[in-house]
C-alpha positions in Angstrom: 0.0 0.0 0.0 1.2 3.5 -0.9 -0.1 6.5 1.1 0.5 9.9 -0.4 -0.4 13.5 0.4 0.6 14.7 -3.0 -1.4 13.4 -6.0 0.7 15.0 -8.7 4.1 13.4 -8.0 3.9 10.7 -5.3 0.6 9.2 -6.2 1.1 9.5 -10.0 4.5 7.8 -9.7 3.0 4.9 -7.6 0.3 4.5 -10.2 2.8 4.5 -13.0 4.9 1.9 -11.3 1.8 -0.4 -11.0 1.1 -0.1 -7.3 -2.5 -1.3 -7.0 -3.3 -0.2 -3.4 -2.9 3.5 -3.1 -4.4 6.0 -0.7 -4.6 9.7 -1.1 -4.3 11.5 2.2 -6.2 14.7 1.2 -5.4 17.3 3.8 -7.3 20.0 1.9 -4.4 21.7 0.1 -5.0 20.1 -3.3 -8.1 18.9 -5.1 -9.3 15.3 -5.1 -7.7 13.1 -7.6 -10.1 10.2 -8.2 -8.4 9.0 -11.3 -5.1 8.1 -9.5 -6.2 6.1 -6.5 -8.7 3.7 -5.1 -9.1 5.3 -1.7 -9.2 8.9 -0.4 -9.0 9.8 3.3 -8.7 13.1 5.2 -6.7 11.6 8.1 -4.5 8.6 8.9 -7.4 7.3 10.9 -9.1 6.6 7.5 -6.2 4.4 6.6 -6.8 2.3 9.7 -10.5 1.9 8.6 -9.4 0.8 5.1 -7.1 -1.8 6.7 -9.8 -2.9 9.1 -7.9 -2.0 12.2 
């Protein structure tokens, strides 16, 4: 799983490399990027929910 707060460089690179499980940690500084990722969260607590922890 790759978690990124920057859709343009981090998330795009992970997608280009074939990482299938990506999470965009949207802290409100950049717009949503639904075409780059499977999950979008606004805090790390959201990642725990995705993992079922």
